[in-house]
VEXDREN-2710 file (C-alpha; in Angstrom, 1 decimal):
% VEXDREN-2710
k/r/px/py/pz
1/MET/106.6/-128.5/72.3
2/THR/105.4/-131.2/69.9
3/SER/103.9/-134.5/70.9
4/SER/104.0/-137.5/68.6
5/ARG/100.9/-139.7/68.4
6/PRO/101.6/-143.4/69.2
7/ASP/101.5/-145.7/66.2
8/PRO/98.1/-147.3/65.7
9/ALA/97.6/-150.9/66.6
10/PRO/98.5/-153.3/63.7
11/ARG/95.7/-154.1/61.2
12/LEU/97.6/-157.3/60.2
13/GLU/100.5/-159.0/61.9
14/LEU/102.2/-162.2/60.7
15/LEU/104.3/-164.1/63.2
16/HIS/106.9/-166.6/62.1
17/ILE/105.1/-167.8/59.0
18/SER/106.6/-170.8/57.1
19/LYS/105.4/-172.7/54.1
20/ARG/107.1/-175.6/52.4
21/TYR/106.4/-177.2/49.0
22/PRO/108.2/-180.4/47.8
23/GLY/111.8/-179.3/47.3
24/VAL/111.1/-175.6/48.0
25/LEU/110.9/-173.6/51.3
26/ALA/108.7/-170.8/49.9
27/ASN/108.3/-168.9/53.2
28/ASP/110.9/-169.3/56.0
29/ASP/110.0/-167.7/59.4
30/VAL/108.4/-164.6/57.9
31/SER/107.1/-161.9/60.2
32/LEU/105.3/-158.8/58.8
33/LEU/103.3/-155.9/60.4
34/VAL/100.9/-153.6/58.6
35/ARG/99.1/-150.7/60.3
36/PRO/95.8/-149.1/59.5
37/GLY/96.1/-146.5/56.7
38/GLU/99.6/-147.7/55.7
39/ILE/100.7/-148.3/52.1
40/HIS/103.3/-151.0/52.6
41/ALA/105.5/-152.5/49.8
42/VAL/106.7/-156.1/49.6
43/LEU/109.8/-156.3/47.4
44/GLY/111.7/-159.2/46.0
45/GLU/112.8/-161.1/42.9
46/ASN/110.5/-163.7/41.3
47/GLY/110.6/-166.7/43.6
48/ALA/111.4/-164.7/46.7
49/GLY/108.2/-165.9/48.4
50/LYS/106.0/-162.7/48.0
51/SER/103.1/-164.4/46.2
52/THR/103.0/-167.3/48.5
53/LEU/102.9/-165.0/51.5
54/MET/100.1/-162.9/50.0
55/LYS/98.1/-166.1/49.2
56/ILE/98.5/-167.1/52.9
57/ILE/97.0/-163.7/54.0
58/TYR/94.2/-164.1/51.5
59/GLY/93.4/-167.7/52.6
60/ALA/94.3/-169.2/49.2
61/VAL/97.2/-171.1/50.8
62/GLN/97.6/-172.4/54.3
63/ALA/100.8/-171.8/56.3
64/ASP/102.6/-174.8/57.8
65/GLN/103.6/-172.8/60.8
66/GLY/103.1/-169.4/62.3
67/GLU/100.2/-167.1/63.4
68/ILE/98.1/-164.4/61.8
69/LEU/96.7/-161.6/63.9
70/TRP/93.9/-159.5/62.5
71/ASN/93.1/-156.3/64.4
72/GLY/94.9/-157.8/67.4
73/ARG/93.0/-161.0/67.3
74/GLN/94.4/-164.4/66.2
75/VAL/92.5/-165.8/63.2
76/GLN/92.6/-168.8/61.0
77/ILE/91.9/-167.7/57.3
78/GLY/90.8/-171.0/55.8
79/ASN/89.8/-169.7/52.4
80/PRO/89.4/-166.5/50.3
81/ALA/85.7/-166.2/51.4
82/ALA/86.8/-166.1/55.0
83/ALA/89.4/-163.4/54.1
84/ARG/86.8/-161.3/52.3
85/GLN/84.5/-161.6/55.3
86/LEU/87.3/-160.2/57.5
87/GLY/87.8/-157.3/55.0
88/ILE/90.8/-158.6/53.0
89/GLY/90.7/-158.1/49.3
90/MET/93.4/-159.2/46.8
91/VAL/94.2/-158.4/43.1
92/PHE/96.2/-161.4/41.8
93/GLN/98.9/-161.1/39.2
94/HIS/97.6/-164.3/37.7
95/PHE/93.9/-163.8/37.2
96/GLN/91.2/-165.7/39.1
97/LEU/88.4/-165.4/36.6
98/PHE/86.0/-167.8/34.9
99/GLU/86.5/-167.3/31.1
100/THR/83.0/-168.4/30.0
101/LEU/81.2/-166.0/32.4
102/SER/80.8/-162.2/31.8
103/VAL/82.6/-159.5/33.7
104/VAL/79.7/-158.7/36.0
105/GLU/79.0/-162.4/36.7
106/ASN/82.7/-162.9/37.7
107/ILE/82.4/-159.9/40.0
108/ALA/79.1/-161.1/41.5
109/LEU/80.8/-164.4/42.5
110/ALA/83.1/-162.6/44.9
111/LEU/80.4/-160.6/46.6
112/GLU/78.4/-161.7/49.6
113/GLY/74.7/-161.9/49.9
114/LYS/72.0/-161.4/47.2
115/PHE/72.7/-159.3/44.2
116/ASP/70.9/-157.8/41.2
117/LEU/73.1/-158.3/38.1
118/ARG/71.6/-155.2/36.4
119/ALA/72.2/-153.0/39.4
120/LEU/75.7/-154.5/39.9
121/ALA/76.5/-153.8/36.2
122/SER/75.7/-150.2/36.8
123/ARG/78.0/-150.1/39.8
124/VAL/80.7/-151.8/37.8
125/ARG/80.5/-149.1/35.2
126/GLU/80.4/-146.3/37.8
127/VAL/83.5/-147.6/39.8
128/SER/85.5/-148.5/36.7
129/ALA/84.9/-145.1/35.2
130/LYS/85.8/-143.4/38.5
131/TYR/89.2/-145.1/38.7
132/GLY/90.0/-144.9/35.0
133/LEU/89.6/-148.6/34.4
134/PRO/86.9/-148.8/31.7
135/LEU/84.9/-152.1/31.5
136/GLU/81.9/-153.5/29.7
137/PRO/80.1/-155.6/32.4
138/GLU/78.3/-157.8/29.8
139/ARG/81.4/-158.8/27.9
140/LEU/82.6/-162.4/28.3
141/VAL/86.0/-162.8/30.0
142/HIS/87.5/-165.1/27.3
143/SER/87.3/-162.2/24.8
144/LEU/89.3/-159.9/27.1
145/SER/92.9/-159.1/26.7
146/VAL/95.4/-159.6/29.6
147/GLY/95.2/-155.9/30.5
148/GLU/91.4/-155.8/30.5
149/ARG/91.3/-158.9/32.8
150/GLN/93.5/-157.1/35.2
151/ARG/91.0/-154.2/35.3
152/VAL/88.2/-156.7/36.2
153/GLU/90.3/-158.0/39.1
154/ILE/91.0/-154.4/40.4
155/VAL/87.3/-153.3/40.1
156/ARG/86.0/-156.5/41.7
157/CYS/88.3/-155.9/44.7
158/LEU/87.3/-152.2/45.1
159/LEU/83.6/-153.1/45.1
160/GLN/84.2/-155.2/48.3
161/ASN/85.2/-152.1/50.4
162/PRO/88.2/-153.9/51.9
163/GLN/90.0/-152.9/55.1
164/LEU/93.2/-154.5/53.7
165/LEU/93.8/-154.3/49.9
166/ILE/96.6/-156.5/48.4
167/LEU/97.7/-155.4/45.0
168/ASP/100.1/-157.5/42.9
169/GLU/101.5/-155.5/39.9
170/PRO/98.4/-153.3/39.6
171/THR/99.8/-150.7/37.1
172/SER/101.1/-152.9/34.4
173/VAL/98.4/-151.9/32.0
174/LEU/97.9/-148.2/32.9
175/THR/99.0/-145.0/31.2
176/PRO/101.1/-142.5/33.3
177/GLN/97.9/-140.4/33.7
178/ALA/95.9/-143.4/34.9
179/VAL/98.7/-144.4/37.3
180/ARG/98.5/-141.0/38.9
181/SER/94.7/-141.4/39.2
182/LEU/95.1/-144.8/40.8
183/PHE/97.7/-143.5/43.2
184/ALA/95.4/-140.7/44.2
185/THR/92.7/-143.3/44.9
186/LEU/95.0/-145.5/46.9
187/ARG/96.1/-142.5/49.0
188/GLN/92.5/-141.6/49.6
189/LEU/91.7/-145.1/50.7
190/ALA/94.7/-145.0/53.0
191/SER/93.6/-141.7/54.5
192/GLU/90.3/-143.4/55.3
193/GLY/92.1/-146.2/57.2
194/VAL/92.4/-148.8/54.5
195/SER/95.7/-150.7/54.7
196/ILE/97.4/-151.5/51.4
197/LEU/100.0/-154.2/50.6
198/TYR/101.6/-153.2/47.3
199/ILE/103.8/-155.5/45.2
200/SER/105.5/-154.0/42.2
201/HIS/108.7/-154.4/40.2
202/LYS/108.5/-150.7/39.3
203/LEU/110.8/-149.2/41.9
204/HIS/109.9/-145.6/41.1
205/GLU/106.3/-146.4/42.0
206/ILE/107.4/-147.9/45.3
207/GLN/109.3/-144.7/46.1
208/GLU/106.4/-142.5/45.1
209/LEU/103.6/-144.3/46.8
210/CYS/104.8/-146.4/49.8
211/GLU/105.7/-145.5/53.3
212/ARG/107.4/-148.7/54.3
213/ALA/108.9/-151.7/52.4
214/THR/109.7/-155.2/53.5
215/VAL/112.3/-156.9/51.4
216/MET/112.4/-160.7/50.8
217/GLN/115.0/-163.0/49.4
218/GLY/114.8/-166.8/49.2
219/GLY/111.6/-166.9/51.2
220/ARG/113.0/-164.9/54.1
221/VAL/112.6/-161.3/55.2
222/THR/116.1/-159.7/54.7
223/GLY/115.4/-156.1/55.5
224/GLU/113.0/-153.1/55.9
225/ALA/113.3/-149.6/54.4
226/ASP/111.5/-146.3/53.9
227/PRO/111.4/-146.2/50.1
228/ARG/111.1/-142.4/50.2
229/GLN/114.6/-142.3/51.7
230/GLU/116.1/-144.8/49.3
231/SER/117.3/-144.5/45.7
232/THR/116.2/-146.9/43.0
233/ALA/119.7/-148.4/42.9
234/SER/119.7/-149.0/46.7
235/LEU/116.3/-150.7/46.6
236/ALA/117.5/-152.9/43.7
237/ARG/120.5/-153.9/45.7
238/MET/118.3/-154.8/48.7
239/MET/116.1/-156.9/46.4
240/ILE/118.7/-158.8/44.2
241/GLY/121.9/-158.4/46.3
242/ARG/123.8/-156.7/43.5
243/GLU/123.9/-153.6/41.4
244/LEU/121.0/-153.4/38.9
245/PRO/122.2/-154.0/35.4
246/VAL/121.8/-151.0/33.0
247/CYS/120.9/-151.6/29.4
248/SER/123.5/-150.6/26.9
249/ALA/122.5/-149.8/23.3
250/THR/125.3/-149.4/20.9
251/PRO/124.5/-147.9/17.5
252/TYR/123.8/-150.3/14.7
253/GLU/126.6/-150.2/12.2
254/GLY/125.0/-152.1/9.4
255/GLU/122.8/-151.0/6.5
256/ARG/119.2/-150.0/7.4
257/ILE/117.1/-152.3/5.3
258/PRO/113.3/-152.8/5.8
259/VAL/112.6/-156.3/7.1
260/LEU/109.0/-156.2/8.4
261/GLU/106.5/-154.0/6.5
262/LEU/102.8/-153.4/7.1
263/ARG/101.0/-151.7/4.2
264/GLY/97.4/-150.6/4.9
265/LEU/96.8/-153.6/7.2
266/SER/93.1/-153.6/8.2
267/TYR/91.0/-156.1/10.1
268/ALA/87.2/-156.0/10.7
269/ASN/86.6/-157.8/14.0
270/ASP/83.4/-159.8/14.3
271/ASP/83.6/-159.6/18.1
272/PRO/81.4/-156.6/19.1
273/PHE/83.7/-156.0/22.1
274/GLY/86.9/-156.5/20.2
275/ALA/88.9/-153.9/18.3
276/SER/89.2/-153.6/14.5
277/LEU/92.4/-152.5/12.8
278/HIS/92.4/-149.5/10.4
279/GLU/95.0/-148.9/7.7
280/ILE/98.1/-149.7/9.7
281/ASP/101.4/-148.8/8.1
282/LEU/104.7/-149.6/9.7
283/ILE/108.3/-150.4/8.7
284/VAL/110.8/-152.1/11.0
285/ASP/114.4/-152.0/9.8
286/ARG/117.2/-154.4/10.3
287/GLY/119.1/-153.5/13.5
288/GLU/116.4/-151.5/15.2
289/VAL/113.8/-151.9/18.0
290/VAL/110.4/-150.4/17.3
291/GLY/108.0/-150.2/20.2
292/ILE/104.2/-150.0/20.1
293/ALA/102.5/-148.6/23.2
294/GLY/98.9/-148.7/24.1
295/ILE/96.2/-149.6/26.6
296/SER/95.0/-153.2/26.4
297/GLY/91.9/-153.6/24.2
298/ASN/92.9/-151.1/21.6
299/GLY/93.9/-153.7/18.9
300/GLN/97.0/-155.2/20.3
301/ALA/95.7/-158.8/20.3
302/GLU/94.3/-158.3/16.8
303/LEU/97.6/-156.9/15.5
304/LEU/99.6/-159.7/17.0
305/ALA/97.3/-162.3/15.4
306/ALA/97.7/-160.6/12.0
307/LEU/101.4/-160.4/12.4
308/SER/101.9/-164.0/13.6
309/GLY/99.7/-165.5/11.0
310/GLU/96.9/-166.7/13.3
311/VAL/94.6/-164.4/11.3
312/PRO/95.4/-164.2/7.6
313/SER/95.1/-160.9/5.7
314/ALA/95.6/-159.7/2.1
315/ALA/99.0/-160.9/0.9
316/SER/100.4/-157.5/0.2
317/CYS/99.5/-156.1/3.7
318/VAL/102.4/-157.9/5.5
319/LEU/105.9/-158.3/4.0
320/ILE/109.0/-159.9/5.3
321/ASP/112.2/-159.1/3.4
322/GLY/110.1/-157.6/0.6
323/GLN/108.1/-160.8/0.1
324/ALA/104.3/-160.7/0.7
325/VAL/103.3/-163.1/3.5
326/GLY/99.9/-161.8/4.6
327/HIS/98.2/-164.9/3.2
328/LEU/100.5/-167.4/4.8
329/HIS/99.8/-169.2/8.1
330/ALA/101.9/-169.0/11.2
331/GLY/104.2/-172.0/10.3
332/GLU/104.9/-170.6/6.8
333/ARG/105.8/-167.2/8.2
334/ARG/108.2/-168.9/10.6
335/ASP/109.8/-170.5/7.6
336/ARG/110.3/-167.0/6.2
337/GLY/112.2/-165.9/9.3
338/LEU/109.6/-164.6/11.7
339/ALA/109.8/-165.4/15.5
340/PHE/107.0/-164.6/17.9
341/VAL/106.7/-164.4/21.7
342/PRO/103.0/-164.0/22.8
343/GLU/102.0/-162.1/25.9
344/GLU/100.6/-165.2/27.7
345/ARG/103.6/-167.3/28.8
346/LEU/101.6/-170.2/30.1
347/GLY/99.0/-171.5/27.7
348/ARG/100.3/-169.8/24.5
349/GLY/104.1/-169.5/24.9
350/ALA/104.4/-172.8/26.7
351/VAL/102.3/-175.8/27.6
352/PRO/102.3/-175.8/31.5
353/ALA/102.5/-179.6/32.0
354/MET/105.1/-180.3/29.3
355/SER/108.8/-180.3/29.9
356/LEU/111.0/-177.5/28.7
357/ALA/112.5/-180.0/26.1
358/GLN/109.0/-180.7/24.8
359/ASN/108.1/-177.0/24.8
360/PHE/111.2/-176.3/22.8
361/THR/109.8/-178.4/19.9
362/LEU/106.6/-176.4/19.7
363/THR/108.1/-173.7/17.5
364/ALA/111.5/-175.2/16.7
365/HIS/110.5/-178.6/15.3
366/ARG/111.5/-177.4/11.8
367/GLN/115.1/-177.3/12.8
368/ARG/117.0/-180.2/11.2
369/GLU/118.6/-181.3/14.5
370/LEU/115.1/-181.7/16.0
371/ARG/113.8/-184.1/13.4
372/ARG/114.7/-187.7/12.6
373/HIS/113.0/-189.7/9.8
374/GLY/110.0/-187.4/10.0
375/LEU/109.6/-187.6/13.8
376/ILE/110.6/-185.4/16.6
377/ASN/114.1/-186.1/17.9
378/LEU/113.6/-185.9/21.7
379/ALA/117.3/-186.3/22.4
380/GLY/118.0/-183.4/20.1
381/ALA/115.3/-181.4/21.8
382/ARG/116.8/-182.0/25.2
383/GLN/120.2/-180.8/23.9
384/TRP/118.7/-177.6/22.4
385/ALA/116.7/-176.9/25.6
386/ALA/119.9/-177.5/27.7
387/ARG/121.8/-175.0/25.6
388/CYS/118.9/-172.5/25.9
389/ILE/118.9/-172.9/29.7
390/GLU/122.6/-172.3/29.9
391/ARG/122.8/-169.4/27.4
392/PHE/119.9/-167.5/28.8
393/ASP/120.5/-168.2/32.5
394/VAL/117.2/-170.0/33.0
395/ARG/117.0/-171.1/36.7
396/CYS/115.3/-174.5/36.6
397/ALA/115.9/-178.2/37.3
398/GLY/116.9/-178.9/33.7
399/PRO/115.4/-179.7/30.3
400/GLN/112.9/-182.2/31.9
401/ALA/111.5/-179.5/34.3
402/ALA/107.8/-178.8/33.6
403/ALA/107.1/-175.3/32.3
404/ARG/104.7/-174.6/35.1
405/SER/107.5/-175.2/37.7
406/LEU/109.4/-172.1/36.6
407/SER/108.9/-168.6/37.9
408/GLY/107.5/-166.1/35.4
409/GLY/110.9/-164.5/34.7
410/ASN/112.7/-167.7/34.1
411/LEU/110.0/-169.1/31.8
412/GLN/110.0/-165.8/29.8
413/LYS/113.8/-166.1/29.4
414/PHE/113.4/-169.7/28.1
415/ILE/110.6/-168.7/25.6
416/VAL/112.6/-165.7/24.3
417/GLY/115.8/-167.8/24.1
418/ARG/113.9/-170.5/22.2
419/GLU/112.9/-168.0/19.6
420/ILE/116.3/-166.4/19.3
421/MET/118.1/-169.7/18.9
422/GLN/116.2/-170.2/15.6
423/ALA/118.1/-167.3/14.1
424/PRO/115.1/-165.1/13.0
425/LYS/115.1/-162.2/10.6
426/VAL/112.3/-160.4/12.6
427/MET/111.3/-160.9/16.2
428/ILE/107.9/-159.9/17.5
429/VAL/107.6/-159.8/21.3
430/ALA/104.5/-159.0/23.3
431/GLN/104.8/-157.8/26.9
432/PRO/108.4/-159.0/27.2
433/THR/108.7/-158.3/31.0
434/TRP/105.1/-158.7/32.2
435/GLY/105.3/-159.5/35.9
436/VAL/109.1/-160.1/35.8
437/ASP/111.4/-159.0/38.5
438/VAL/114.0/-156.2/37.9
439/GLY/116.9/-158.5/37.4
440/ALA/115.3/-160.7/34.9
441/ALA/113.7/-157.7/33.2
442/ALA/117.1/-156.0/32.7
443/PHE/118.4/-159.3/31.2
444/LEU/115.5/-159.7/28.8
445/ARG/115.7/-156.1/27.6
446/GLN/119.4/-156.3/27.0
447/THR/118.9/-159.5/25.2
448/LEU/116.4/-157.9/22.8
449/LEU/118.8/-154.9/22.3
450/ASP/121.7/-157.2/21.5
451/LEU/119.5/-159.2/19.1
452/ALA/118.5/-156.1/17.2
453/ARG/122.1/-154.8/17.0
454/SER/123.1/-158.2/15.5
455/GLY/120.9/-157.3/12.5
456/VAL/117.5/-158.6/13.4
457/ALA/114.4/-156.4/13.2
458/VAL/112.7/-156.3/16.6
459/LEU/109.1/-155.2/17.2
460/VAL/108.0/-154.9/20.9
461/ILE/104.4/-154.4/21.9
462/SER/104.2/-153.3/25.5
463/GLU/102.2/-151.3/28.0
464/GLU/105.4/-150.6/30.1
465/LEU/106.4/-147.1/28.9
466/GLU/109.5/-147.2/30.9
467/GLU/110.5/-150.4/29.1
468/LEU/109.8/-148.9/25.6
469/PHE/111.9/-145.8/26.3
470/GLU/114.7/-147.9/27.6
471/ILE/115.1/-150.2/24.6
472/CYS/113.3/-148.8/21.6
473/ASP/114.7/-146.6/18.8
474/ARG/111.2/-145.5/17.7
475/ILE/107.9/-145.6/19.4
476/ALA/104.3/-145.6/18.0
477/VAL/101.0/-145.8/19.8
478/LEU/98.0/-148.1/19.0
479/ALA/94.7/-146.5/20.0
480/ALA/91.2/-147.6/18.8
481/GLY/92.9/-149.8/16.2
482/ARG/94.8/-147.0/14.6
483/LEU/98.6/-146.7/14.8
484/SER/100.3/-143.3/15.2
485/LEU/103.4/-142.3/13.3
486/PRO/106.5/-143.9/15.0
487/VAL/108.8/-141.2/16.3
488/PRO/112.4/-141.4/17.6
489/LYS/112.2/-141.8/21.4
490/GLU/114.4/-138.7/21.8
491/ASP/111.6/-136.6/20.2
492/THR/108.9/-137.6/22.6
493/ASP/108.3/-138.4/26.3
494/ALA/106.1/-140.5/28.5
495/GLU/103.5/-137.7/29.0
496/LYS/103.0/-137.3/25.2
497/ILE/102.8/-141.1/24.7
498/GLY/100.4/-141.4/27.6
499/LEU/98.0/-138.8/26.0
500/LEU/98.1/-140.7/22.7
501/MET/97.4/-143.9/24.6
502/ALA/94.4/-142.4/26.3
503/GLY/93.1/-141.0/23.0
504/THR/93.1/-137.4/24.2
505/GLN/95.7/-136.3/21.6
506/GLN/95.7/-136.9/17.9
507/GLN/98.9/-137.5/15.9
508/ALA/98.8/-137.4/12.1
509/ALA/100.6/-140.0/10.2
END
């Protein structure tokens, strides 16, 4: 005869939470329960209300209605400091860091009581090494890549010994081996009674890690599921209300002609914490997608700057259509047919406060229809932006909508669409689906595949191995500023690529 233990009392309980912004009901009568030691997923598309709900739990946003119960007691969480005092820690998808301070100083700001920066730096090194998230405590945050900043957020949270840990897209920058290590850590924390709220668009991670999932659409809870009993397809249907699109890559029928060439590209970085580039050789042909994998901080930012023209190089090191362009600045390279999508959507890809029409002109102002008598033609910009919105299914209030009002997925579709509409010869895209929901990610990946098969050379730099294997013809790895030999994706797998990313396996060019 077996006896089942009663479920433990809830660690966190949300009752009828609602939050309204002008024109948007972000959370609509949401109830959620998380038990001690439970790893609980929250699923939904961009704009489903997940982030708002997490910010309410963490005290960064105040609910208009509803109750929060913490260990059975009603609480008012007025700010993040109050949340941390209760034992709630959160790793944000959009980083909460002061760029002019060092890593250890940013971490110190989140800790209570007195602290010794030297001792804290030692703890940071210890914890970051333990969880496979290497950090240099003295390094200034403004010099860190996106992936390295995410490591700071995760380590800062773990140092607070939370009772409830909220993780928003925590594995975006990790190798498969490091993901397994993180999952082992999360399971250990759960076994010790720590509750974990886990947000990810990687459905296979949800299936592997989480015991329960709450699904949100349009600000409301629309269902619950045990991810271990569901398929990826059924979870996707619950999230987006339809079948998940599958990328289709037809063979390129045209002639394979080199469009982008790198010949011995090197760059000596003056930043002691940055990466230098060493003799990088690469060819991207017309009609193909080449992917570059790697852990943030291994030279991705430096390579992107050298490719885009932000950092000049020897003329013969970068070629477009056989013409040397290494000495040309970014605008001149665009004139030669290069399009570029940076990894940071807000701030580099688009100006947050500017309208979509204004943002369209940032890279497309050379187009004849966008100029009139030497000035920007704003009417033409609105027309081009409207066409981009329609063609690339950008969900927004129109060309006059501010860039910051769009969800991450919709803004990324607009930026990618803006570049494609300029008819490039070569398209360079960094982190194309960073923090983007499964529906928008599938759309963007298919868009890049279609662009390549139309005869454009496409180079994708991404830390999402699943993405690279889905859309790329060949994959290379950037580690410590050195690029491995690109290999057809059929001749490798995620495990081999992950070992190259971690630097534990050498590949001769």
